[in-house]
TIRO-2110 file (N, C-alpha, C; in Angstrom, 1 decimal):
// TIRO-2110
2.5, -150.2, 62.1, N, 1, A
3.6, -149.1, 61.2, CA, 1, A
3.0, -150.5, 59.9, C, 1, A
3.7, -151.9, 59.7, N, 2, A
3.2, -152.0, 58.5, CA, 2, A
2.1, -152.3, 58.1, C, 2, A
0.9, -152.1, 58.8, N, 3, A
-0.6, -151.6, 58.0, CA, 3, A
-0.8, -150.9, 57.2, C, 3, A
0.4, -149.4, 57.9, N, 4, A
0.3, -148.1, 57.3, CA, 4, A
1.2, -148.2, 56.1, C, 4, A
1.7, -148.8, 55.4, N, 5, A
2.7, -148.8, 54.6, CA, 5, A
2.1, -150.2, 53.6, C, 5, A
1.3, -150.9, 54.3, N, 6, A
0.5, -152.2, 53.0, CA, 6, A
-0.4, -151.4, 52.1, C, 6, A
-0.9, -150.1, 53.4, N, 7, A
-2.5, -149.3, 52.9, CA, 7, A
-2.0, -148.2, 51.9, C, 7, A
-0.7, -147.8, 51.7, N, 8, A
0.1, -146.4, 51.3, CA, 8, A
0.2, -147.5, 49.5, C, 8, A
0.7, -148.5, 49.9, N, 9, A
1.4, -149.5, 49.0, CA, 9, A
0.0, -150.0, 48.0, C, 9, A
-0.9, -150.7, 48.4, N, 10, A
-2.2, -151.2, 47.9, CA, 10, A
-2.7, -149.4, 47.6, C, 10, A
-3.1, -148.7, 47.8, N, 11, A
-3.6, -147.6, 47.1, CA, 11, A
-2.8, -147.6, 46.0, C, 11, A
-1.7, -146.8, 46.0, N, 12, A
-0.3, -146.7, 45.4, CA, 12, A
-0.6, -147.8, 43.7, C, 12, A
-0.7, -148.9, 44.2, N, 13, A
-1.2, -150.2, 42.9, CA, 13, A
-2.0, -150.0, 42.5, C, 13, A
-3.4, -149.9, 43.2, N, 14, A
-4.7, -149.9, 42.7, CA, 14, A
-4.9, -148.5, 41.8, C, 14, A
-3.9, -147.4, 42.1, N, 15, A
-4.0, -146.2, 41.5, CA, 15, A
-3.0, -146.2, 39.7, C, 15, A
-2.0, -147.2, 39.9, N, 16, A
-1.4, -147.6, 38.8, CA, 16, A
-2.3, -148.2, 38.0, C, 16, A
-2.5, -149.3, 38.8, N, 17, A
-3.7, -150.3, 37.3, CA, 17, A
-4.7, -148.6, 36.9, C, 17, A
-5.9, -147.8, 37.0, N, 18, A
-6.5, -147.4, 36.6, CA, 18, A
-5.3, -146.2, 35.9, C, 18, A
-4.4, -146.2, 36.1, N, 19, A
-3.3, -145.1, 35.6, CA, 19, A
-3.3, -145.6, 34.2, C, 19, A
-3.3, -146.8, 33.9, N, 20, A
-2.5, -147.4, 32.7, CA, 20, A
-4.2, -147.6, 31.9, C, 20, A
-5.8, -147.6, 32.2, N, 21, A
-6.8, -147.6, 31.5, CA, 21, A
-6.6, -146.0, 31.2, C, 21, A
-6.9, -145.6, 32.2, N, 22, A
-7.4, -144.0, 32.1, CA, 22, A
-6.5, -143.3, 31.2, C, 22, A
-5.0, -143.9, 30.8, N, 23, A
-4.1, -142.9, 29.8, CA, 23, A
-4.0, -143.6, 28.6, C, 23, A
-4.9, -144.6, 28.4, N, 24, A
-5.2, -145.3, 27.1, CA, 24, A
-6.5, -144.7, 26.7, C, 24, A
-7.1, -144.8, 27.6, N, 25, A
-9.0, -143.6, 26.9, CA, 25, A
-8.2, -142.2, 26.7, C, 25, A
-7.7, -141.8, 27.0, N, 26, A
-7.6, -140.6, 26.8, CA, 26, A
-7.3, -139.4, 25.2, C, 26, A
-7.6, -138.6, 25.3, N, 27, A
-8.2, -138.5, 23.9, CA, 27, A
-7.8, -136.7, 24.1, C, 27, A
-7.5, -136.4, 22.9, N, 28, A
-7.7, -135.1, 23.3, CA, 28, A
-7.9, -133.7, 23.5, C, 28, A
-9.9, -134.4, 22.7, N, 29, A
-10.7, -133.6, 23.5, CA, 29, A
-11.1, -134.1, 24.6, C, 29, A
-11.2, -135.1, 25.6, N, 30, A
-10.8, -135.8, 26.8, CA, 30, A
-9.7, -136.4, 27.5, C, 30, A
-8.8, -135.9, 27.9, N, 31, A
-7.3, -135.7, 28.8, CA, 31, A
-7.5, -136.6, 30.0, C, 31, A
-7.4, -138.0, 30.3, N, 32, A
-7.6, -138.1, 31.7, CA, 32, A
-6.4, -138.8, 32.1, C, 32, A
-5.3, -137.8, 32.1, N, 33, A
-4.1, -138.4, 32.9, CA, 33, A
-4.2, -137.9, 34.6, C, 33, A
-5.0, -137.6, 35.3, N, 34, A
-4.6, -137.3, 37.1, CA, 34, A
-4.0, -138.8, 37.6, C, 34, A
-4.3, -140.2, 36.7, N, 35, A
-3.9, -141.0, 37.4, CA, 35, A
-2.8, -141.7, 37.4, C, 35, A
-2.0, -141.2, 36.2, N, 36, A
-1.0, -140.8, 35.8, CA, 36, A
0.1, -140.3, 36.7, C, 36, A
1.8, -140.8, 36.8, N, 37, A
2.8, -140.2, 37.6, CA, 37, A
3.0, -139.1, 36.9, C, 37, A
3.1, -138.0, 38.2, N, 38, A
3.6, -136.9, 37.6, CA, 38, A
5.4, -136.6, 37.5, C, 38, A
5.7, -135.7, 36.8, N, 39, A
7.2, -135.4, 36.7, CA, 39, A
7.6, -135.9, 35.9, C, 39, A
8.7, -135.5, 35.6, N, 40, A
9.5, -135.0, 34.3, CA, 40, A
9.8, -137.1, 33.8, C, 40, A
10.5, -137.5, 35.0, N, 41, A
10.5, -138.9, 34.4, CA, 41, A
9.5, -140.4, 34.2, C, 41, A
8.4, -139.7, 34.1, N, 42, A
7.2, -139.8, 34.3, CA, 42, A
6.8, -141.1, 32.7, C, 42, A
6.8, -142.0, 32.4, N, 43, A
6.2, -143.0, 31.2, CA, 43, A
5.0, -142.5, 30.4, C, 43, A
4.3, -140.9, 31.2, N, 44, A
3.0, -140.6, 30.2, CA, 44, A
3.6, -139.5, 30.0, C, 44, A
3.8, -139.3, 28.7, N, 45, A
4.6, -138.4, 27.8, CA, 45, A
3.6, -137.1, 28.5, C, 45, A
2.3, -137.2, 28.2, N, 46, A
1.5, -135.9, 28.7, CA, 46, A
1.9, -135.7, 30.4, C, 46, A
2.3, -136.3, 30.6, N, 47, A
3.2, -135.4, 32.1, CA, 47, A
4.1, -134.9, 32.2, C, 47, A
4.2, -135.4, 30.9, N, 48, A
6.0, -134.7, 30.5, CA, 48, A
6.4, -133.7, 30.1, C, 48, A
4.9, -133.3, 29.5, N, 49, A
5.0, -132.7, 28.8, CA, 49, A
3.7, -131.0, 29.3, C, 49, A
3.2, -131.7, 30.9, N, 50, A
2.6, -130.6, 31.5, CA, 50, A
4.0, -129.8, 32.7, C, 50, A
5.3, -130.9, 32.6, N, 51, A
6.4, -130.1, 33.1, CA, 51, A
7.3, -129.3, 32.3, C, 51, A
7.0, -129.7, 31.0, N, 52, A
7.7, -128.9, 29.9, CA, 52, A
7.1, -127.4, 30.0, C, 52, A
5.9, -127.9, 30.5, N, 53, A
4.8, -126.5, 30.1, CA, 53, A
4.7, -126.3, 28.5, C, 53, A
4.6, -127.5, 27.7, N, 54, A
3.9, -127.6, 26.3, CA, 54, A
3.0, -128.3, 26.0, C, 54, A
2.5, -128.4, 27.1, N, 55, A
1.2, -129.6, 27.4, CA, 55, A
-0.3, -129.0, 25.6, C, 55, A
-0.2, -128.0, 25.5, N, 56, A
-1.1, -127.4, 24.5, CA, 56, A
-0.9, -128.1, 23.3, C, 56, A
0.4, -128.5, 23.0, N, 57, A
0.7, -129.1, 21.7, CA, 57, A
0.9, -130.6, 21.5, C, 57, A
0.4, -131.4, 22.8, N, 58, A
0.7, -132.8, 23.2, CA, 58, A
-0.5, -132.9, 22.0, C, 58, A
-0.4, -134.4, 21.3, N, 59, A
-1.5, -134.7, 20.6, CA, 59, A
-1.4, -136.2, 21.2, C, 59, A
-2.7, -136.5, 20.9, N, 60, A
-2.7, -137.8, 21.4, CA, 60, A
-2.6, -138.8, 20.6, C, 60, A
-2.5, -140.6, 20.7, N, 61, A
-2.7, -141.3, 19.9, CA, 61, A
-2.5, -142.7, 20.5, C, 61, A
-2.5, -143.5, 19.2, N, 62, A
-3.1, -145.4, 20.0, CA, 62, A
-4.3, -145.5, 20.8, C, 62, A
-5.2, -144.2, 21.0, N, 63, A
-5.8, -144.3, 21.6, CA, 63, A
-7.3, -145.6, 21.1, C, 63, A
-7.8, -146.2, 22.8, N, 64, A
-8.4, -147.7, 22.0, CA, 64, A
-10.2, -147.1, 21.7, C, 64, A
-11.1, -146.9, 20.7, N, 65, A
-12.7, -146.8, 20.7, CA, 65, A
-12.7, -147.1, 22.5, C, 65, A
-14.8, -146.2, 22.6, N, 66, A
-14.8, -146.0, 23.8, CA, 66, A
-15.4, -147.3, 24.2, C, 66, A
-15.8, -148.0, 23.0, N, 67, A
-16.9, -149.3, 22.9, CA, 67, A
-15.2, -150.9, 23.8, C, 67, A
-13.8, -150.4, 22.8, N, 68, A
-13.3, -151.5, 23.6, CA, 68, A
-13.1, -151.0, 25.2, C, 68, A
-12.8, -149.6, 25.3, N, 69, A
-12.1, -149.3, 26.8, CA, 69, A
-13.7, -149.4, 27.2, C, 69, A
-14.5, -150.0, 27.3, N, 70, A
-15.6, -150.3, 27.7, CA, 70, A
-15.8, -151.6, 28.6, C, 70, A
-15.6, -152.3, 27.0, N, 71, A
-15.4, -153.7, 27.2, CA, 71, A
-14.3, -154.2, 27.9, C, 71, A
-13.2, -153.6, 28.4, N, 72, A
-12.0, -154.2, 29.0, CA, 72, A
-12.2, -153.9, 30.3, C, 72, A
-13.3, -152.5, 30.8, N, 73, A
-13.0, -151.7, 31.8, CA, 73, A
-12.8, -152.8, 33.3, C, 73, A
-14.0, -154.0, 32.9, N, 74, A
-13.9, -155.2, 33.6, CA, 74, A
-12.9, -155.9, 33.9, C, 74, A
-11.8, -156.0, 33.3, N, 75, A
-10.5, -156.7, 33.6, CA, 75, A
-10.1, -155.8, 34.8, C, 75, A
-9.8, -154.1, 34.3, N, 76, A
-9.5, -153.6, 35.2, CA, 76, A
-9.5, -153.3, 36.5, C, 76, A
-11.1, -153.4, 37.0, N, 77, A
-11.6, -153.7, 38.1, CA, 77, A
-11.5, -154.6, 38.6, C, 77, A
-11.0, -155.6, 38.2, N, 78, A
-11.0, -157.4, 38.1, CA, 78, A
-8.9, -156.4, 39.0, C, 78, A
-8.5, -156.5, 37.6, N, 79, A
-6.9, -156.1, 38.5, CA, 79, A
-7.0, -155.5, 39.1, C, 79, A
-7.6, -154.5, 40.0, N, 80, A
-8.1, -153.2, 40.9, CA, 80, A
-8.0, -153.8, 42.2, C, 80, A
-8.4, -155.0, 42.6, N, 81, A
-9.4, -155.6, 44.0, CA, 81, A
-8.3, -155.3, 44.8, C, 81, A
-8.5, -154.8, 45.7, N, 82, A
-7.3, -155.2, 47.1, CA, 82, A
-6.7, -156.4, 47.6, C, 82, A
-8.0, -157.2, 47.5, N, 83, A
-7.9, -158.6, 48.2, CA, 83, A
-6.8, -159.6, 47.1, C, 83, A
-6.9, -159.4, 45.7, N, 84, A
-5.6, -159.5, 44.5, CA, 84, A
-4.3, -158.8, 45.1, C, 84, A
-4.9, -157.3, 44.9, N, 85, A
-2.9, -156.7, 45.4, CA, 85, A
-2.5, -156.8, 46.2, C, 85, A
-3.8, -157.1, 47.7, N, 86, A
-2.9, -157.4, 48.8, CA, 86, A
-1.9, -158.8, 48.5, C, 86, A
-2.2, -159.7, 48.0, N, 87, A
-1.0, -161.2, 47.5, CA, 87, A
0.3, -160.5, 46.9, C, 87, A
0.1, -159.1, 46.6, N, 88, A
1.2, -158.8, 45.9, CA, 88, A
2.3, -157.7, 47.1, C, 88, A
1.5, -157.7, 48.1, N, 89, A
2.7, -156.5, 49.2, CA, 89, A
3.2, -157.9, 50.2, C, 89, A
4.0, -157.2, 50.8, N, 90, A
4.3, -158.0, 52.4, CA, 90, A
5.8, -158.3, 51.9, C, 90, A
6.2, -158.9, 53.1, N, 91, A
7.7, -158.9, 53.8, CA, 91, A
8.1, -159.8, 52.7, C, 91, A
7.6, -160.7, 51.8, N, 92, A
7.6, -162.3, 51.8, CA, 92, A
8.4, -162.1, 50.4, C, 92, A
8.0, -161.4, 49.7, N, 93, A
8.4, -160.3, 48.0, CA, 93, A
9.5, -159.7, 47.9, C, 93, A
10.1, -159.5, 49.8, N, 94, A
11.8, -158.6, 49.8, CA, 94, A
11.8, -158.1, 48.6, C, 94, A
11.2, -156.8, 49.3, N, 95, A
11.0, -155.6, 48.6, CA, 95, A
10.9, -154.5, 49.6, C, 95, A
11.1, -153.7, 49.3, N, 96, A
11.1, -151.9, 50.3, CA, 96, A
10.2, -151.1, 49.8, C, 96, A
9.6, -150.6, 50.2, N, 97, A
9.1, -149.3, 49.7, CA, 97, A
9.3, -148.8, 48.5, C, 97, A
10.4, -148.3, 47.8, N, 98, A
11.4, -147.9, 47.4, CA, 98, A
11.2, -148.7, 46.0, C, 98, A
11.3, -149.8, 46.1, N, 99, A
11.2, -151.1, 45.1, CA, 99, A
9.8, -151.0, 44.7, C, 99, A
9.1, -151.3, 45.5, N, 100, A
7.6, -151.8, 45.2, CA, 100, A
7.5, -150.1, 44.5, C, 100, A
7.7, -149.1, 44.7, N, 101, A
7.6, -148.0, 44.3, CA, 101, A
7.9, -148.3, 42.9, C, 101, A
9.0, -149.0, 42.4, N, 102, A
9.6, -148.3, 41.1, CA, 102, A
9.1, -149.7, 40.0, C, 102, A
8.4, -150.7, 41.4, N, 103, A
8.1, -151.9, 40.2, CA, 103, A
6.5, -151.4, 39.4, C, 103, A
5.8, -150.8, 40.7, N, 104, A
4.5, -150.6, 39.8, CA, 104, A
4.7, -149.3, 38.8, C, 104, A
5.8, -148.6, 39.0, N, 105, A
5.8, -147.8, 37.5, CA, 105, A
7.0, -148.5, 36.6, C, 105, A
7.6, -149.7, 36.6, N, 106, A
7.7, -150.2, 35.3, CA, 106, A
6.7, -151.1, 35.2, C, 106, A
5.4, -152.2, 35.9, N, 107, A
5.0, -152.2, 35.4, CA, 107, A
3.7, -151.5, 34.5, C, 107, A
2.9, -150.6, 34.9, N, 108, A
2.6, -150.0, 34.6, CA, 108, A
3.3, -149.2, 33.2, C, 108, A
4.2, -149.5, 32.9, N, 109, A
5.1, -148.2, 32.0, CA, 109, A
5.3, -149.7, 30.5, C, 109, A
4.9, -151.0, 31.4, N, 110, A
5.5, -151.9, 29.9, CA, 110, A
3.8, -152.2, 29.9, C, 110, A
3.0, -152.2, 30.4, N, 111, A
1.2, -152.3, 30.1, CA, 111, A
1.1, -151.4, 29.0, C, 111, A
1.3, -150.0, 29.4, N, 112, A
1.0, -149.3, 28.8, CA, 112, A
1.1, -149.5, 27.0, C, 112, A
3.2, -149.7, 27.2, N, 113, A
3.9, -150.0, 25.5, CA, 113, A
3.6, -151.1, 25.1, C, 113, A
2.8, -152.3, 26.0, N, 114, A
2.0, -153.2, 25.5, CA, 114, A
0.6, -152.8, 24.5, C, 114, A
-0.1, -152.1, 25.3, N, 115, A
-1.6, -151.8, 24.6, CA, 115, A
-1.3, -151.1, 23.5, C, 115, A
0.0, -149.7, 23.3, N, 116, A
0.7, -149.1, 22.1, CA, 116, A
0.6, -150.4, 21.5, C, 116, A
1.9, -151.0, 21.1, N, 117, A
2.1, -151.6, 20.6, CA, 117, A
0.3, -152.7, 19.8, C, 117, A
-0.6, -152.9, 20.6, N, 118, A
-1.3, -154.2, 20.1, CA, 118, A
-2.2, -153.5, 19.5, C, 118, A
-2.5, -151.6, 19.5, N, 119, A
-3.4, -151.4, 19.0, CA, 119, A
-2.9, -150.5, 17.4, C, 119, A
-1.7, -150.6, 16.7, N, 120, A
-0.9, -150.3, 15.7, CA, 120, A
-1.8, -150.9, 14.6, C, 120, A
-2.3, -152.8, 14.6, N, 121, A
-3.2, -153.1, 13.4, CA, 121, A
-4.3, -151.9, 13.5, C, 121, A
-4.9, -151.5, 14.3, N, 122, A
-6.0, -150.5, 14.3, CA, 122, A
-5.9, -149.5, 13.2, C, 122, A
-4.6, -149.0, 13.2, N, 123, A
-4.0, -147.6, 12.4, CA, 123, A
-4.1, -148.8, 11.1, C, 123, A
-4.2, -150.0, 10.9, N, 124, A
-3.8, -150.0, 9.1, CA, 124, A
-5.1, -149.5, 8.0, C, 124, A
-4.3, -149.3, 6.5, N, 125, A
-5.5, -149.1, 6.2, CA, 125, A
-6.4, -150.3, 5.9, C, 125, A
-7.9, -150.2, 5.3, N, 126, A
-8.5, -151.3, 5.3, CA, 126, A
-9.3, -151.5, 6.3, C, 126, A
-8.8, -151.1, 7.3, N, 127, A
-9.7, -151.5, 8.9, CA, 127, A
-10.3, -151.4, 9.7, C, 127, A
END
């Protein structure tokens, strides 16, 4: 049973890493939110508007250029490797499946917030 739990959690962790990558890469022309958590409490504003039925009025902001996203994709690939993520799983961490899910959502949200903050300098005039 433990291996089934870890497989599920490992899968959720990998999905969370890629959710951040594709969320940041998304644009109005190409929304890439299929990995983002769904529902009214999602950190993804696009998914919030899907629930509200107003996704057609949603406008993306803080998108990084495709060249930057291509350059950092190997980092996300490394972060999503099962061997690395497996180290985060297990009873030694004192977490329950619910707590692990909450931790994954917290980290995903923090990564999105951090990247969005880092991209604000790109919008300054003269850059």
